[in-house]
N, C-alpha and C positions, 0 to 999 in steps of 0.2 A: 503495500500500501504507500502510497506517495507521501502521506502524512504521517506526524507522529502523534496520534489522538488514540490512547487506548478505549475511548467510549465509542469512538466510530469503529474501529476494529472489532470491538464487541459487537455493535450494531450490524455490521457486515455479516458477522458470524451466525447472528440471529436471525437476520434475514434471508440468510442460505439455508437456515434449519427449516423457516417457515415456509421457505417455496418447496422445500425438498418433502417435508412433513406433515404441513398442516393447511394444505390449500394456499398457502400465501397469507396466512392469518399469523399474528403473533400469538405465541402461550399465554394463557389466562396465568400460568404459574409464575410468569414475570413481573418483575415491580411495574409500577405504573408508567413510570419514566421509560423504561425498556420496552414496554409493550408500544406505549405513544411514538417513540422515536423508529420502532421498525414499522408501525402502522404508517408513518410518514414518509419515510423512505420508499415503501411499497405501494403507496397512495392508496391505501385500504382505507376509504370513506366508513365501509362498514363496520369495521371493528370500532374506528375513532367513534361513531355513532353509538354502538353498544356502550362504549365507555361513556357516554354523554359529553364528547367533546367534538368542538368544530376542531378545523386544521389549524386555524389562528391559536385557538387555546391550546392545542396539543403543542404547538410550536413555541407559545410562551412558556409552558409548563416542563418540557424539556430544557430550553434554555435556562429556565431558573433553576433546575437542578445540575446544571455542568458548573465544574469547578473550573474550567477555563473556555467560557463559551465563545465559538467563533464572531469573527466581526460580521459575516456575510452567512446566516443560517441557511438560506436557500443553497447557496454554493457548497457549503456543508453536505446537504442533502445530496445535491448532485454529485457530488465527489463518490459519495458512498454507492450511488445508482450506478455511477458509472464503472467503480472497482465491481460491483456485482454482476453487471453486464459483460465485462471481460474476462471474468474468472476462468481459467483453464479447465477441461473436464472432469480432471483428476480433484479439483477442490469441490467441485459440486457434488462429485460423488461421496467424498467425506462428509458433507453434510447429512448425507442419507444415513450415516451411522453416529450422528452426534445424539446426545440424552438430553439436551437443553429444553426439551418440552417437560421433562419430570422434574426439572430443578424448581424447586420452591425457595423463593426469596421475597422478603418483604418489599411492599410498594409505598 
């Protein structure tokens, strides 16, 4: 990945898992911020609505929880989307075996 952002890397990994294992939706076991970030990257308005968030509210919530928020949040999302779209096949296959969906973390 071209940036040094642990949260972005985690969101990318969770996006891969969501696409491979959960019909492109975040896991309800993840924290609220993780679910919202993944839903924003994947443009999952259905999941946002189920959580009672608009995209704008979700972006504000994610930004508010970041230790070092990016100056341009839309560019941050685009960077993750680009990385997600350009992953090699081997990385996508690894996502099939990831247990992120069973992870229980606080939100």
